[in-house]
PLY file of the C-alpha trace (Angstrom):
ply
format ascii 1.0
element vertex 323
property float x
property float y
property float z
element edge 322
property int vertex1
property int vertex2
end_header
138.40 2.94 42.74
137.44 1.79 39.25
138.83 -1.68 39.96
136.84 -1.89 43.19
133.69 -0.86 41.33
134.32 -3.47 38.65
134.80 -6.13 41.32
131.59 -5.06 43.02
129.71 -5.36 39.74
131.30 -8.73 39.16
130.17 -10.01 42.55
126.65 -8.76 41.89
126.56 -10.47 38.50
127.74 -13.74 39.93
124.66 -13.84 42.13
122.55 -13.74 38.98
124.11 -16.59 37.07
121.39 -19.02 35.93
121.92 -22.73 35.37
120.07 -25.39 33.38
122.44 -28.14 34.49
121.03 -31.63 33.90
123.44 -33.36 36.27
122.88 -32.73 39.95
125.80 -30.72 41.29
127.53 -32.07 44.37
128.04 -28.71 46.03
127.13 -28.02 49.69
123.79 -26.43 50.56
123.72 -23.01 52.18
123.34 -23.24 55.94
124.41 -26.90 55.98
127.94 -26.71 54.59
131.14 -27.23 56.54
134.65 -25.95 55.93
135.69 -29.31 54.48
132.65 -29.30 52.16
133.87 -26.04 50.66
137.48 -27.25 50.42
136.27 -30.20 48.35
135.39 -27.70 45.60
138.90 -26.21 45.48
141.08 -27.64 42.66
144.06 -29.83 43.58
146.51 -27.56 41.73
145.66 -24.52 43.89
148.64 -22.88 45.60
146.51 -21.26 48.27
143.12 -21.03 49.94
141.51 -18.11 51.78
138.34 -18.92 53.71
135.87 -16.39 55.09
133.11 -17.43 57.48
131.04 -14.53 56.20
128.01 -15.31 58.33
130.11 -15.29 61.49
132.06 -12.18 60.47
129.06 -9.94 59.77
127.14 -11.23 62.78
129.65 -9.85 65.29
128.60 -6.84 67.33
131.42 -4.77 65.83
130.48 -5.61 62.22
126.75 -5.12 62.83
127.43 -1.67 64.28
129.72 -0.76 61.37
127.07 -1.78 58.82
124.28 0.18 60.51
126.41 3.29 60.96
127.74 3.22 57.42
126.89 6.03 54.99
125.94 3.26 52.53
123.37 1.67 54.87
120.43 2.98 52.85
121.83 1.37 49.70
122.34 -1.82 51.71
118.63 -1.82 52.59
117.70 -1.13 48.97
119.81 -4.11 47.88
117.90 -6.34 50.31
114.56 -5.09 48.96
115.58 -5.61 45.31
117.15 -9.04 45.68
115.64 -10.57 48.78
119.20 -11.20 50.00
120.28 -10.00 53.42
124.08 -10.54 53.43
124.12 -10.81 57.23
121.66 -13.71 57.11
122.02 -15.31 53.69
125.74 -15.39 52.82
127.53 -18.16 54.69
130.99 -18.84 53.29
133.35 -17.30 50.75
136.19 -19.62 49.71
138.93 -18.15 47.53
141.08 -20.56 45.53
144.44 -19.17 44.39
145.99 -20.78 41.31
149.18 -20.08 39.40
148.21 -19.49 35.76
150.90 -18.62 33.20
153.21 -17.29 35.95
150.41 -15.17 37.45
148.35 -15.88 40.55
144.65 -15.90 39.73
141.82 -16.19 42.24
138.38 -17.72 42.08
135.74 -17.17 44.77
133.16 -19.81 45.65
130.22 -18.22 47.49
127.89 -20.37 49.57
124.59 -18.54 50.14
120.79 -18.45 49.90
119.21 -16.43 47.11
116.21 -15.94 44.82
117.32 -16.62 41.25
114.52 -14.74 39.50
114.95 -11.55 41.53
118.68 -11.60 40.99
118.38 -12.33 37.27
116.11 -9.31 36.84
118.55 -7.08 38.67
121.48 -8.52 36.69
119.94 -7.54 33.39
119.17 -4.04 34.62
122.69 -3.64 36.03
124.33 -4.89 32.84
122.38 -2.39 30.74
123.15 0.44 33.15
126.90 -0.28 33.08
127.04 -0.83 29.33
128.38 -4.33 29.86
127.77 -7.45 27.85
127.31 -10.85 29.44
128.35 -13.70 27.13
127.42 -17.30 27.80
128.99 -20.64 26.96
128.16 -24.17 28.06
130.86 -26.04 29.98
130.00 -29.65 30.71
126.33 -28.85 31.18
126.80 -25.67 33.23
126.44 -22.19 31.69
129.56 -20.07 32.24
129.05 -16.33 31.88
131.66 -13.73 30.96
131.35 -10.09 31.95
133.32 -8.20 29.30
134.82 -4.88 30.31
135.96 -2.12 27.99
139.52 -2.61 29.23
141.21 -5.62 30.76
140.28 -9.29 30.86
136.73 -10.51 31.55
135.62 -12.14 34.77
133.73 -15.41 34.48
130.83 -16.69 36.55
128.96 -19.96 36.94
125.97 -21.06 38.96
126.90 -24.41 40.53
123.58 -25.26 42.18
120.91 -23.47 44.22
123.42 -22.60 46.97
126.79 -21.93 45.33
128.27 -19.63 42.73
131.84 -19.23 41.48
133.52 -16.15 40.04
137.04 -15.67 38.68
139.18 -16.17 35.61
137.98 -18.66 32.99
140.48 -21.40 33.88
139.72 -21.19 37.62
135.94 -21.24 37.19
136.12 -24.25 34.88
138.50 -26.05 37.24
135.96 -25.70 40.07
133.26 -27.15 37.80
135.58 -30.06 36.95
136.19 -30.72 40.65
132.46 -30.61 41.39
131.80 -33.18 38.63
134.73 -35.32 39.84
136.68 -34.85 36.62
139.48 -33.33 38.64
140.82 -33.95 42.17
140.28 -31.43 44.98
142.81 -29.64 47.18
142.68 -32.35 49.84
144.77 -34.43 47.43
147.45 -31.72 47.39
149.69 -32.93 50.23
151.78 -29.78 50.65
148.80 -27.44 50.81
146.50 -29.77 52.77
149.25 -30.26 55.38
149.56 -26.49 55.71
145.78 -26.12 55.99
145.77 -28.73 58.79
148.14 -26.48 60.79
145.97 -23.39 60.26
143.17 -22.41 62.66
140.13 -23.36 60.55
137.78 -22.22 63.31
138.83 -18.61 62.79
136.50 -16.12 61.15
138.99 -15.62 58.33
141.90 -17.92 57.61
144.26 -18.69 54.79
147.04 -21.05 53.74
149.34 -20.24 50.83
152.33 -21.99 49.27
154.89 -19.42 48.12
156.92 -20.22 44.96
160.68 -19.84 45.47
160.83 -17.60 42.39
158.64 -15.04 44.11
160.85 -14.81 47.20
164.02 -14.74 45.10
162.62 -11.77 43.21
161.82 -9.92 46.46
165.33 -10.57 47.77
167.00 -9.49 44.53
165.07 -6.22 44.46
165.82 -5.38 48.09
169.02 -6.75 49.71
167.51 -6.08 53.17
165.00 -8.83 52.41
167.61 -11.52 51.58
166.55 -13.60 54.59
163.09 -13.95 53.08
164.42 -16.29 50.38
163.97 -19.24 52.72
160.22 -18.63 53.13
158.10 -21.23 51.31
154.59 -20.82 52.75
152.36 -18.65 54.93
149.24 -19.04 57.01
146.94 -16.46 58.57
143.97 -16.41 60.93
141.78 -13.50 62.01
139.08 -13.74 64.64
136.91 -11.69 66.99
136.45 -12.90 70.57
135.39 -11.17 73.79
135.60 -7.72 72.15
139.12 -8.39 70.90
140.35 -8.66 67.32
142.86 -11.51 67.17
145.33 -11.92 64.32
148.02 -14.50 63.71
150.30 -14.64 60.68
152.98 -17.29 60.23
155.60 -17.40 57.49
157.17 -20.83 57.10
160.88 -21.50 56.65
163.13 -24.40 57.65
166.12 -22.10 58.25
166.08 -21.38 62.00
168.84 -18.76 61.87
167.16 -16.79 59.11
163.88 -16.98 61.00
165.57 -15.31 63.98
166.98 -12.60 61.73
163.59 -11.92 60.12
161.95 -11.66 63.57
164.68 -9.27 64.72
164.18 -7.10 61.63
160.42 -6.95 62.17
160.84 -6.14 65.86
163.16 -3.34 64.81
160.43 -1.90 62.59
158.00 -2.30 65.49
160.31 -0.31 67.80
160.61 2.48 65.24
156.83 2.56 64.91
156.41 2.87 68.68
158.78 5.84 68.74
156.97 7.53 65.86
153.61 7.06 67.61
154.51 9.27 70.58
152.01 11.93 69.47
149.26 9.41 68.80
148.91 7.10 71.84
146.24 4.97 70.15
148.75 3.94 67.46
151.24 3.11 70.21
148.58 0.94 71.88
148.05 -0.92 68.64
151.76 -1.53 68.10
152.27 -2.65 71.70
149.69 -5.38 71.19
151.80 -6.97 68.44
154.17 -9.83 69.29
156.81 -11.10 66.85
158.61 -14.37 67.57
160.57 -17.02 65.69
160.80 -20.82 65.85
162.83 -23.42 63.95
160.19 -23.64 61.20
158.43 -20.25 61.20
158.20 -16.58 62.14
154.98 -15.60 63.89
153.25 -12.23 64.13
150.49 -12.27 66.75
148.17 -9.49 67.88
145.26 -9.31 70.29
143.79 -5.84 69.94
140.90 -4.64 72.16
137.94 -3.25 70.23
138.28 0.03 72.14
141.71 0.58 70.59
140.25 0.07 67.11
137.45 2.54 67.92
140.05 5.11 69.02
141.88 4.68 65.72
138.61 5.20 63.82
137.89 8.39 65.72
141.42 9.67 65.06
140.95 8.96 61.35
137.65 10.84 61.28
139.24 13.85 62.98
142.03 14.14 60.39
0 1
1 2
2 3
3 4
4 5
5 6
6 7
7 8
8 9
9 10
10 11
11 12
12 13
13 14
14 15
15 16
16 17
17 18
18 19
19 20
20 21
21 22
22 23
23 24
24 25
25 26
26 27
27 28
28 29
29 30
30 31
31 32
32 33
33 34
34 35
35 36
36 37
37 38
38 39
39 40
40 41
41 42
42 43
43 44
44 45
45 46
46 47
47 48
48 49
49 50
50 51
51 52
52 53
53 54
54 55
55 56
56 57
57 58
58 59
59 60
60 61
61 62
62 63
63 64
64 65
65 66
66 67
67 68
68 69
69 70
70 71
71 72
72 73
73 74
74 75
75 76
76 77
77 78
78 79
79 80
80 81
81 82
82 83
83 84
84 85
85 86
86 87
87 88
88 89
89 90
90 91
91 92
92 93
93 94
94 95
95 96
96 97
97 98
98 99
99 100
100 101
101 102
102 103
103 104
104 105
105 106
106 107
107 108
108 109
109 110
110 111
111 112
112 113
113 114
114 115
115 116
116 117
117 118
118 119
119 120
120 121
121 122
122 123
123 124
124 125
125 126
126 127
127 128
128 129
129 130
130 131
131 132
132 133
133 134
134 135
135 136
136 137
137 138
138 139
139 140
140 141
141 142
142 143
143 144
144 145
145 146
146 147
147 148
148 149
149 150
150 151
151 152
152 153
153 154
154 155
155 156
156 157
157 158
158 159
159 160
160 161
161 162
162 163
163 164
164 165
165 166
166 167
167 168
168 169
169 170
170 171
171 172
172 173
173 174
174 175
175 176
176 177
177 178
178 179
179 180
180 181
181 182
182 183
183 184
184 185
185 186
186 187
187 188
188 189
189 190
190 191
191 192
192 193
193 194
194 195
195 196
196 197
197 198
198 199
199 200
200 201
201 202
202 203
203 204
204 205
205 206
206 207
207 208
208 209
209 210
210 211
211 212
212 213
213 214
214 215
215 216
216 217
217 218
218 219
219 220
220 221
221 222
222 223
223 224
224 225
225 226
226 227
227 228
228 229
229 230
230 231
231 232
232 233
233 234
234 235
235 236
236 237
237 238
238 239
239 240
240 241
241 242
242 243
243 244
244 245
245 246
246 247
247 248
248 249
249 250
250 251
251 252
252 253
253 254
254 255
255 256
256 257
257 258
258 259
259 260
260 261
261 262
262 263
263 264
264 265
265 266
266 267
267 268
268 269
269 270
270 271
271 272
272 273
273 274
274 275
275 276
276 277
277 278
278 279
279 280
280 281
281 282
282 283
283 284
284 285
285 286
286 287
287 288
288 289
289 290
290 291
291 292
292 293
293 294
294 295
295 296
296 297
297 298
298 299
299 300
300 301
301 302
302 303
303 304
304 305
305 306
306 307
307 308
308 309
309 310
310 311
311 312
312 313
313 314
314 315
315 316
316 317
317 318
318 319
319 320
320 321
321 322
């Protein structure tokens, strides 16, 4: 819970970053950007990208209902009044760049949105004082980079790219995005392995992602659990989530060039699915969810696909409330 709170604070602070950049930033304007515009800000050395069409996601009937029925709706309205930002109208895209830094995967989020700098700056100062946090500033190639220092753990860094884009993440990721924007570093479209994977992913989906998986990571999984030995051949994954005609649609693919191992992985997952169906005998709504999942294999991947009616999701919510 504390980590979630810290992340929430971090995201608020990133909205308040203030720039005195002399060079005009080549970052896409809110409401006019495309998926490719956002990808051009992702560093070439990224091992993965997760893209959220935030505007589309929160504009769906299901999301709108969830927001208005939430216990936090009053606070949501207060946030709009204090900042002038209505997330459902003003936040367009969130692009997460995943980078491998000193054998760890670090993420940086680029947020494309409309906002009032002065209102946000005022709230940032008040929030920092309330949380007992200290925001430190340094100049990086003409752009102020801010660090939110926590009592424990590493700081998160933030930078204001232009009047429509902000970036938050670890120091090295934030600075890499700035380098890409100023053309001191190539973008992810120059990364053949990842850009080829992105090309095979449904970029029209509400949420999608493409990730290259280091062999060391899969070897570690297999060594820790012999049942997962077939996963050693996996080298990448893609995902896409969407909402169409009152159905939530999900597709996850794990890539591997070993056709036989792909079949074995699909069989294992289908076995887990069968066990889940048996265990759901007392909760039909869980059985409905499981029955909407399809697991198949192909020479180069294993695919998990689900098309779940909204009514099934509502049943699951009601069951959860009743517990």
